N, C-alpha and C positions, 0 to 999 in steps of 0.2 A: 603604229597608227591603227586606230580602231575605226570600225564602220560608224557612220553617222547615226546617232540615236542609241548606240550601244555603249555600255560602260565597260572600261577595262576591268579584267578580273581582279587585279590588285595594282596599287601604285608601285613605282620603282624609283630608285635613286642611285646615283653613281657613287660608289665607295671603292676607292682603290682600283679604278678601272673596271670594276665588275658590277653588274646589275644586282641589287639586293632588294628584296621586297620590303615595302614600308611597313612599319609596325601596326598602323591603323587599319591595314587592309589584308592582314594575314588570313588565310582560309581557316575555317573552323576545323578542329581536329575530328569532328564527327562526320563531316561531309565536305566534298570538294565543291568548288564554285560551280562547275558544270552540273553536278547532281542537284545542288540547291536550285539553280535556275530551271532545270527540268521539272522539279517538283512544283515550283511556283507556276510554271506554264500549265502543268497537268491540273493543278488545283484550280487555276483560272478557267480552264476549259470545262471542268466539272461544274463549277458554279454557274457559268454561262448556260450550260446545257440544262442544269436544274432550274434555272430561272425561266428558260424557254418552256419547259414542261409545266412549271407553275402558271405561266401565262396561258398556255394552251388549256389547262384544266381549270383555270380560274379558281385557284385554291381558296381564296378568301370567301367565295360563295359557298364553300362546304359547310360553313357554320350555320347556314340556313336550312340544312337538311335534317339533323337529328330531331329538331322540334316537330317534324311531321309525325314520326312514329310515336313520340312522347305524347303529342296531342291526341293521336288515335287511341293510345292506351288510356288516357284520362277520359276520353269520350265514352268508353264503356265502363267507367267507374272502377278501373282496375289499377293495380300497382305495376310498375315496370318489373319485368322478369328477365332472366337470361335470354329468353326468346325475343324480348324487345330489343336487346342489344344486337342480336342477330339480324333483326329487321332493320335496325339502323345501319349495320354494315352493308346489308343488301341495298338500302337506299343510297348510301354513299357511292357504292360501285356503279349502280345504274345511273346516278346523277353525273358522275365523271365520264362514264361511257357516252352519255349524251353530249357533254362538252367536247370531247375529242371528235365525235362524229360530226358535230356541228361545224367545227373548223374544217374538217375534211370535205364536207359537202359544200362549204362556202369558200373554198380556197381560191376559186377564180374571181369571185366578187371581192374578197378581201385583198386580192392583188391590186385592185383599183381603188377601193375605198379605205382599206386598212393595210397598207403595205408593211407596216411594222409588226404585224401579227407573226407568230412563230413559223407558220407554214409559208406564207408569201416571202418572208425574209430569208428562207432557206435554213433556219436554225433547226427545224424538225422536218423530216421527210414525210410526205403524205401517207406513204405506206405504213410508217411507224404509227401515225395517228390513227389510221384505220385499224391496225392490229391491236393497239391499246383499247380501242372501243370494243372490239370483239372479246378481248380477254376480260375486260371489266364487266361486260354483260354476262359472260359465263360465271364470273365470280359472284356477281349479284344474285343470279338465279341459284347458285349453290348455297349461298348464305340463307336465302329464302327457303330452300328445301330443308335445310337443317332446322329452321324455325318451325317447320310443320307444313303439312299439306295445305291447310287454308291459306297460310302465308304465300306458298308457292302459287296457289290459285290466283292470288292478287298480283304477284310479281310478274307473272308471264304476260298478262295484258299491259302492265306498266312498262315492261321492256319493249313490247310491241308498239306501244304509243310513242315511246322515245324515238325509236328508229323510224317510225312512220312520220313523225314530225320533222326530223332532221333531213330525211331523204325525199319527202314528197309534199308534206302539208305546210311547211314553214311559210312559204310565199303565197299561200292561198288564203281564202277567207276562213278556212277551218283551222288555220295555224294557232291563233290564240285559244280557241276552244280545245285543241289537242293539248296544248301546254297546261291549261287549267285542269284538264282531265288527268294528266300525269301527276300534278300536285295532289289532287284529290285521292288518286289511287295510292300515292305514297303515304298519305295519312291513314287510309284504310289498311295498308300493309301493317302498320303498327297495331291496329285493332285486331286484325286477323291473327297476328302472332300471339296476342294474349289469349285469343280463343283456342289456338293450338295448345298453349300451355294448360288451359283448363281441361281440354279434352284428353290430354295425355296424363292427367293426374290420377285417373281412376285405374288402379291396378287390379290384379286378380283378387277376387274375394272382397272388393271394396265397392260400395254402392256408388254408382255414377250419377251425373246430374239428371239424366233422363229416366231415372228410376230403375235402371238395370242393376244386376248384381253379378257377383262372381259365380263360377261353377258350383253347382250344388251336388254333393255326393249323396250316398244313402244315409242321410242324417236322421235324427229323431223327429225333426219337424216334418219331413216328408213321410216318415213312417206313421205319424199321427193322423195325417189327412188322407193318405192313399187308401186306407182300408175302407173308407166310405165311398170310393169310386169304383164303378165297374169299368170294363174295358171301353164301352161306348162313351160313357160320360168322361172318362179320362182323355179319350181321343178328342172329344168335343172341346175340352179345355185348351187343347193345342190348336183348335181350328182345323182338324184333319179327320181322317177316317180311323177306324179301329186298328187297321194294320199299320198306322203311323207309329204306334208304340208297341206293336206286337200283340199277340194273344196272351193276356194276363189272367185268363180265367183259372188256370190250374196252378197259379203261383201263390205263395204265401204273402203275408204282409211285408216281410223283410225283403223278399225277392222282388215284389212289386216296387218297393221304394228304391231298390238298386236300379231297376230298369228305368223308372221315371227320372232318377237322378242322372243316369247316363244320357237320356234323351234331352233333359234340360241343359246338360253340359254341352251337348251338340248344338242345340239351338243358340245358346249363348256364344259359342265359338263362331257360328255362322254370322251372328249379329255383329260380333267384334270385327270379323273379316270385312263385312259390308261397311261398317263405320270407318275402317281404315282405308277403304278404297275410295271414299268420297268425303268431302268436308261435312262435318256434323251440322245439324240444324243450329246448334249453339253458335257455331262460327258465323253462319249467315245472320243470326240475330245480332251478334256483335257488330257485324258490318252495317246492318240497318241502323243501329244506335249511333254509329259514327258518321252516318251520311250527312246530317246537318253541319257538323264541323267541317267535313270535307267540302261541302258546298260553299261555306264561307271562305275557306282557304282558296278554293278554286276561283271564286269571284275576284279575290284580290289578284291572283295570278293572271286571270283573264284581262283585267284592266292594265296590269303592268306589261304584259306581252303586247297588248295593242299599242302602248306608248313606245315600246322598244322597236317596233317595226320601222320607225323613221328616225332612229337615234343618230344614224350616220349622215342623213341628208337634211333633217329638220322637216317641218311640215305644218299641218294645220293644228290650231290649238284645241280642236274638238276632242282629240284623244286624251290630252292632259285634263281637260275639263271633265270628261266622263270618268277618268280615274279619280279625280278629286271628289266627285259625287259618290262614287263607289266607296271611297275611303270614309266619307261621312256616314254612309249607311252602315258599313261594317263596324265602325266605332260604336255606333248606338247598339248594334246587335250583340257584339262580344262583351259589352259592359253588363249585359243581363246574365243572370244565373241560368244554367241549363237545368230544366226540370228532370230530376232523377226518376226513373221508372218505378223503383221500389226501394225500400230500405229494410232494415232487419225486422221492423214491426209489420211489414207487408203493405205499408202505405207510402205513397209518394210524398216527397218534400216539396212544398210550394216555393215560389220565387222569393217571397219575403221572409221565409222561416230561417232563422239562424242555424248553422250546421250543428251547434251544440244541442239542439232539440231533435236532431235527426234520429237518434236511436232511443228516444224516450217512448214510453207507452202512450197510446191515445189518451188515457186518463190524465197523464202528466202534461200532455200537450194542451188539454182543455182547461187546465188551471190558469187562473189569471196571475199576472206577475206580482200583484199586491199593490198596496197603496204607495209604497216607496218607489215603485218603478212604473210611472204612468206610461201608457203606450204612446209612441211617437206617431206623428202623422206619416202617411205613406210617402208624401213628397218632402219630408223634412230631411235636411242634411244630417241631422243627428242620428237618423236611422242607420246610416252606414257604420256608425261606431259600434253598433250591436252585432255587426256581421263583418269581421276582418277580411274574409275572402272577397266580400263586395268591394272593400277598399282596394284590395290588390287588383281586382278586375278593372276597376275604374282607373287606377294608375297605369296599368298596362294598356288599356284602351287609349288613354291620353298619350302615352308614349308612341303607340302605333300611329295615331293621328298626326302628331307633331313630326314624326320622322318621314311620313309619306306625303302629307298635305303640302308642306312648304315647298319642296322641289316641284311638285305637280303644279302648284300655283305659279311659280316662276316660269315653268315651261309653257303654261297657258298664256301668260302675258307675252312671252317672247319665245316661240318654238324654234329656236336656233339649235344647231347640232350640239354645242356645248351644254346648253341648259337642258336639252332633251336627254343627253347622256347622264347629267346629274339627276334628272328625275328618275331615270331607270335605276341608277345606283341607290337613290333614296328608297325606291320601291322595294329593291332587293333587301336593303337593310331593315326596312319596316316589316319584313316577313317574320323576323325573330320575335319582336313584341306581339305580333298577331298570334303566332303559335303559342306564346306564353299565355296570352289572354284566353285563347281557346282551351288551353290546359286548365287554367284556373276556374273555368266555368263550372267544373264538377263540384267544387266547394269542399272536397275532402282534404285531409291533411297531406296525404301523399301527392295529390294533384297540386296543392299549394307549393310544396317543396320542389316538385318537378318544374313548375312554372318559374320559380326563382332560379333554378339551375339553367333553364332555357334562356332566361333573361341574361345570365352571366355570359352567354356566348356573344352578345351584341358588342361589348367593347373589344373582344378578341377579333371579331370580324372587322371592326373599324380600324384596328391597329394594323392588321395584315393588308387591308385594302389600300393603305397608304403606300405599300411596296408593290403590290400587284393589283392591276385593275380587275374589277369584277364584270366588266362589260366587254 
């Protein structure tokens, strides 16, 4: 007799007064019944534990993270570099750290409102969730440090904002603003990583972007000019006194060149040490260029977070209506081209100018298209056909509007918990086409390709969201 609910290891039959195993239930020659059952139990436990961690970290929401750094890279009119992928890794770690810390901080509230979550249900211990948040934060800062000092300068306040939101600001009026700040900083992280790559590209003897050069020895160029300098004039060229370069009165032209070369090398070494100790001005300029895109992404996050504050209880339709208005405004803004500061000719490209004219000379730009190509009106739909990136921006803006506006509208009509949660899910999914539209605003070929790759993350996020909830 076997216990209830348990199956016998194998069937038996009476043959000649002896019990013989049935042929259909013979054990496998590679494993015994007990070993196979233990493996199935162990595999089942691993899958349950893995699903619990997937729910805790909200893994489908990870697909909304890489687009931040890619949009930041496109905002500074640059191509993705290996440092960009380090910035993406940093963003992923910090994002998941915030997810784990969020459930740890809300474990008492979730025990009442969401008892099925991994921590209230006992599938994951609170100490494990807190430890994962700490480890992921350290990993995110490490990836940012490998991406360069400017990237680390952005990652540190990003991590601080994540922890401050989960531990103190979430249930206050500053909660949505803190979350929007975190999203904006995540985009700036990608822009700063590209600036780090640009700053690291100038090696010894190579002219840098700020006009610096490598160490200069006693070369012929110095020899040709140092003969016309006295010791006082030479010191004035360095902004110092005569003793700054020593007494050169009794030296020949060659010896003076060697002395000046040594001094120049020392000055260059000091300048490089100073530039390594702090972010370069080019890094701050890249961050300033990416601020408009960060503001647009932050506005979307602000509206989404405001709606999510009442997703478990439901509430007023004001938050979904405000999010709907924000979506309409962002759709109009991201459909426009971002004006580039300069191009290879030294002049900026206007909103209506096709990218094919970007690198032409001013003379070629001034030429008329000819009698066979009459100019289109500015409000004509045919004008989009001359600018394929504009078509892509319009399509991505429309995808963003459709993905976000419909659930917001339903939640505004009936702000019940199920519809509010659907609105939050739709807002999270709409982040991907918004990131792609922000990337495509640059109008370059690399930005167009990056925007298409970012868009490809949307169906993956939808597929995995069917298995694990993103809210």
